[in-house]
DSSP file (Angstrom, degrees, kcal/mol; ACC not computed):
  #  RESIDUE AA STRUCTURE BP1 BP2  ACC     N-H-->O    O-->H-N    N-H-->O    O-->H-N    TCO  KAPPA ALPHA  PHI   PSI    X-CA   Y-CA   Z-CA
    1    1 A M              0   0    0      0, 0.0     2,-0.3     0, 0.0     0, 0.0   0.000 360.0 360.0 360.0 134.3   81.6   96.1  105.8
    2    2 A R        -     0   0    0      1,-0.1     2,-0.7     6,-0.0     5,-0.1  -0.624 360.0-120.6 -81.5 138.1   80.0   99.4  105.1
    3    3 A H        +     0   0    0     -2,-0.3     2,-0.2     3,-0.1     6,-0.1  -0.701  49.0 152.8 -86.1 114.5   82.2  101.8  103.1
    4    4 A T        -     0   0    0     -2,-0.7     3,-0.2     3,-0.3     5,-0.0  -0.570  64.1 -77.5-124.7-172.2   82.7  105.0  105.2
    5    5 A Q  S    S+     0   0    0      1,-0.2    -2,-0.0    -2,-0.2     0, 0.0   0.863 133.9  48.1 -60.2 -35.3   85.3  107.7  105.4
    6    6 A K  S    S+     0   0    0      1,-0.3    -1,-0.2     0, 0.0    -3,-0.1   0.797 124.8  30.4 -74.9 -27.5   87.5  105.2  107.4
    7    7 A H  S    S+     0   0    0     -3,-0.2    -3,-0.3    -5,-0.1    -1,-0.3  -0.549  83.5 176.8-130.4  66.5   86.9  102.4  104.9
    8    8 A P        -     0   0    0      0, 0.0     2,-0.6     0, 0.0    -3,-0.1  -0.330  29.2-126.0 -73.0 154.7   86.4  104.0  101.5
    9    9 A Q        +     0   0    0      1,-0.1    -2,-0.0    -6,-0.1    -6,-0.0  -0.905  26.4 177.7 -99.6 120.4   85.9  102.0   98.3
   10   10 A H        +     0   0    0     -2,-0.6    11,-2.8    10,-0.1     2,-0.4   0.490  61.6  67.0-102.4  -5.3   88.4  103.0   95.6
   11   11 A R  E     +A   20   0A   0      9,-0.2     2,-0.3     7,-0.0     9,-0.2  -0.914  58.6 170.5-114.3 143.0   87.3  100.5   93.0
   12   12 A Y  E     -A   19   0A   0      7,-2.1     7,-3.0    -2,-0.4     2,-0.5  -0.984  29.5-119.6-148.3 161.8   84.1  100.4   91.2
   13   13 A L  E     +A   18   0A   0     -2,-0.3     2,-0.4     5,-0.2     5,-0.2  -0.860  29.4 171.0-105.6 130.0   82.5   98.6   88.3
   14   14 A K  E >  S-A   17   0A   0      3,-2.7     3,-1.7    -2,-0.5    -2,-0.0  -0.970  73.6 -14.5-141.8 122.5   81.2  100.5   85.2
   15   15 A R  T 3  S-     0   0    0     -2,-0.4     3,-0.1     1,-0.3    -1,-0.1   0.896 127.0 -56.1  50.2  45.8   80.1   98.8   82.0
   16   16 A D  T 3  S+     0   0    0      1,-0.2     2,-0.4    28,-0.0    -1,-0.3   0.581 119.0 106.8  65.7  14.0   81.7   95.5   83.2
   17   17 A V  E <   -A   14   0A   0     -3,-1.7    -3,-2.7    27,-0.1     2,-0.3  -0.973  67.5-127.3-122.2 137.7   85.1   97.2   83.6
   18   18 A Y  E     -A   13   0A   0     25,-2.5    23,-2.7    -2,-0.4    24,-0.5  -0.620  24.7-167.4 -86.6 142.7   86.7   98.0   86.9
   19   19 A Y  E     -AB  12  40A   0     -7,-3.0    -7,-2.1    -2,-0.3     2,-0.4  -0.912  15.6-138.6-125.7 153.3   88.0  101.5   87.7
   20   20 A F  E     -AB  11  39A   0     19,-3.1    19,-2.7    -2,-0.3     2,-0.4  -0.927  25.9-178.6-109.2 136.6   90.2  103.0   90.4
   21   21 A S  E     + B   0  38A   0    -11,-2.8     2,-0.3    -2,-0.4    17,-0.2  -0.999   8.7 169.1-142.5 135.7   89.1  106.4   91.8
   22   22 A R  E     - B   0  37A   0     15,-2.3    15,-3.3    -2,-0.4     2,-0.3  -0.995  34.4-116.2-142.9 147.3   90.6  108.7   94.5
   23   23 A V  E     - B   0  36A   0     -2,-0.3    13,-0.3    13,-0.2    12,-0.1  -0.644  37.8-114.1 -79.0 138.2   89.9  112.2   95.6
   24   24 A V        -     0   0    0     11,-2.5     5,-0.1    -2,-0.3    -1,-0.1  -0.594  37.8-109.3 -73.3 128.6   92.9  114.6   95.0
   25   25 A P    >>  -     0   0    0      0, 0.0     3,-1.4     0, 0.0     4,-0.7  -0.249  22.9-119.1 -58.5 146.7   94.3  115.8   98.4
   26   26 A R  G >4 S+     0   0    0      1,-0.3     3,-0.9     2,-0.2     4,-0.4   0.855 108.5  60.9 -56.8 -39.8   93.6  119.4   99.3
   27   27 A D  G 34 S+     0   0    0      1,-0.2    -1,-0.3     2,-0.1     3,-0.1   0.696 116.8  30.1 -68.2 -17.6   97.3  120.4   99.5
   28   28 A I  G X4 S+     0   0    0     -3,-1.4     3,-2.1     1,-0.1     4,-0.3   0.303  86.5 107.1-118.8   6.9   97.9  119.4   95.8
   29   29 A K  G X<  +     0   0    0     -3,-0.9     3,-1.9    -4,-0.7    -2,-0.1   0.818  69.6  67.4 -56.9 -32.6   94.5  120.2   94.3
   30   30 A H  G 3  S+     0   0    0     -4,-0.4    -1,-0.3     1,-0.3    -2,-0.1   0.645  94.1  59.3 -67.3 -12.6   95.8  123.3   92.6
   31   31 A H  G <  S+     0   0    0     -3,-2.1     2,-0.3     2,-0.0    -1,-0.3   0.560 101.3  66.1 -86.0 -10.6   97.9  121.0   90.3
   32   32 A Y    <   -     0   0    0     -3,-1.9     5,-0.0    -4,-0.3     3,-0.0  -0.828  66.5-148.0-117.4 150.3   94.8  119.2   89.0
   33   33 A I  S    S+     0   0    0     -2,-0.3     2,-0.2     3,-0.1    -1,-0.1   0.875  87.0  43.5 -77.5 -41.8   91.9  120.2   86.8
   34   34 A K  S    S-     0   0    0      2,-0.1   -10,-0.0     1,-0.1    -2,-0.0  -0.690  77.2-130.1-107.9 159.5   89.4  117.8   88.4
   35   35 A A  S    S+     0   0    0     -2,-0.2   -11,-2.5   -12,-0.1     2,-0.4   0.535  91.0  52.0 -83.9  -7.1   88.9  117.0   92.1
   36   36 A R  E     -B   23   0A   0    -13,-0.3     2,-0.5     2,-0.0   -13,-0.2  -0.987  69.6-143.7-134.4 140.4   89.0  113.2   91.5
   37   37 A I  E     -B   22   0A   0    -15,-3.3   -15,-2.3    -2,-0.4     2,-0.4  -0.912  22.3-176.6-101.8 125.3   91.5  110.9   89.7
   38   38 A I  E     +B   21   0A   0     -2,-0.5     2,-0.4   -17,-0.2   -17,-0.2  -0.988   3.7 177.1-126.2 130.4   89.8  108.1   87.8
   39   39 A Q  E     -B   20   0A   0    -19,-2.7   -19,-3.1    -2,-0.4     2,-0.3  -0.998  28.6-124.7-136.2 131.4   91.8  105.4   86.0
   40   40 A S  E     -B   19   0A   0     -2,-0.4   -21,-0.2   -21,-0.2   -22,-0.0  -0.556   9.0-156.2 -71.6 135.6   90.5  102.3   84.2
   41   41 A L        -     0   0    0    -23,-2.7   -22,-0.2    -2,-0.3    -1,-0.1   0.472  29.4-135.9 -89.4  -3.7   92.1   99.1   85.5
   42   42 A K        +     0   0    0    -24,-0.5     2,-0.3     1,-0.2   -23,-0.1   0.840  65.3 105.6  52.8  42.1   91.3   97.5   82.1
   43   43 A T        -     0   0    0    -25,-0.4   -25,-2.5     1,-0.1    -2,-0.2  -0.993  57.1-159.0-145.8 152.6   89.9   94.3   83.6
   44   44 A K  S    S+     0   0    0     -2,-0.3     2,-0.5   -27,-0.2     3,-0.1   0.342  71.4  97.1-105.0   1.4   86.6   92.6   84.2
   45   45 A S     >  -     0   0    0      1,-0.1     4,-1.2   -27,-0.1   -27,-0.1  -0.822  59.7-157.6-100.2 124.2   87.9   90.4   86.9
   46   46 A A  H  > S+     0   0    0     -2,-0.5     4,-1.3     1,-0.2    -1,-0.1   0.843  96.4  59.0 -65.6 -32.7   87.4   91.4   90.6
   47   47 A H  H  > S+     0   0    0      1,-0.2     4,-1.3     2,-0.2     3,-0.4   0.929 103.4  50.3 -62.5 -44.3   90.4   89.2   91.5
   48   48 A H  H  > S+     0   0    0      1,-0.2     4,-2.3     2,-0.2    -1,-0.2   0.795 102.5  61.2 -66.2 -28.1   92.7   91.1   89.2
   49   49 A T  H  X>S+     0   0    0     -4,-1.2     4,-2.8     1,-0.2     5,-0.8   0.888 102.7  51.3 -66.3 -36.5   91.7   94.5   90.7
   50   50 A G  H  <5S+     0   0    0     -4,-1.3     4,-0.3    -3,-0.4    -1,-0.2   0.856 111.1  48.3 -66.0 -34.5   92.9   93.3   94.1
   51   51 A V  H  <5S+     0   0    0     -4,-1.3    -2,-0.2     2,-0.1    -1,-0.2   0.884 116.4  42.7 -71.7 -38.8   96.2   92.4   92.5
   52   52 A M  H  <5S+     0   0    0     -4,-2.3    -2,-0.2     1,-0.1    -3,-0.2   0.938 132.9  19.5 -73.9 -48.3   96.5   95.8   90.6
   53   53 A V  T  <5S+     0   0    0     -4,-2.8    -3,-0.2    -5,-0.2    -2,-0.1   0.914  94.5 161.7 -87.6 -52.1   95.4   98.1   93.4
   54   54 A G      < -     0   0    0     -5,-0.8    -3,-0.1    -4,-0.3     3,-0.1   0.442  46.1 -60.2  54.5 164.9   96.0   95.7   96.3
   55   55 A P        -     0   0    0      0, 0.0     2,-0.1     0, 0.0     0, 0.0  -0.333  68.5 -82.7 -71.9 161.4   96.3   96.5  100.0
   56   56 A K        -     0   0    0      1,-0.1     2,-0.4    -2,-0.0    -2,-0.1  -0.440  48.0-132.8 -64.5 136.1   99.1   98.8  101.2
   57   57 A R        -     0   0    0     -2,-0.1     2,-0.6    -3,-0.1    -1,-0.1  -0.727   7.8-140.2 -92.5 141.5  102.3   96.9  101.6
   58   58 A R        -     0   0    0     -2,-0.4     2,-0.3     0, 0.0    -2,-0.0  -0.892  21.5-125.3-100.4 125.5  104.4   97.2  104.7
   59   59 A D        -     0   0    0     -2,-0.6     2,-0.3     1,-0.1     0, 0.0  -0.514  23.2-136.4 -70.7 131.6  108.1   97.3  104.0
   60   60 A K        -     0   0    0     -2,-0.3    -1,-0.1     1,-0.1     3,-0.1  -0.672  19.4-112.4 -88.7 143.3  109.9   94.7  106.0
   61   61 A K        -     0   0    0     -2,-0.3    -1,-0.1     1,-0.1     2,-0.0  -0.545  40.2-106.1 -72.1 137.3  113.2   95.6  107.7
   62   62 A P        -     0   0    0      0, 0.0     2,-0.2     0, 0.0    -1,-0.1  -0.350  32.3-125.8 -65.7 142.8  116.1   93.8  106.2
   63   63 A T        -     0   0    0      1,-0.1     2,-0.5    -3,-0.1    -3,-0.0  -0.505  19.4-115.3 -84.1 159.1  117.5   91.0  108.2
   64   64 A G              0   0    0      1,-0.2    -1,-0.1    -2,-0.2     0, 0.0  -0.115 360.0 360.0 -88.7  38.5  121.2   90.9  109.0
   65   65 A D              0   0    0     -2,-0.5    -1,-0.2     0, 0.0    -2,-0.0   0.473 360.0 360.0 -75.8 360.0  122.0   87.8  107.0
C-alpha cells in the first residue's frame, strides 16, 4: 500500500531504531515549538512497534451480563 494522506506512515526506522512521528494539528500548534512530534519507540523490532503504536482500538459496548 502506498502511503498517502489517507494512509500516512507514522513509524520510521533511523539508525536501526524505530520512531513514531506525527504532525501537530493546526488548532493546537501554538502550544508547540515544532510542527512535528517525534518519539523514539526504543526498539529495533518491527513487531514491537505495532504493539506499541498499534491500530486504533474500537471500544466495545458493555454487555448486559
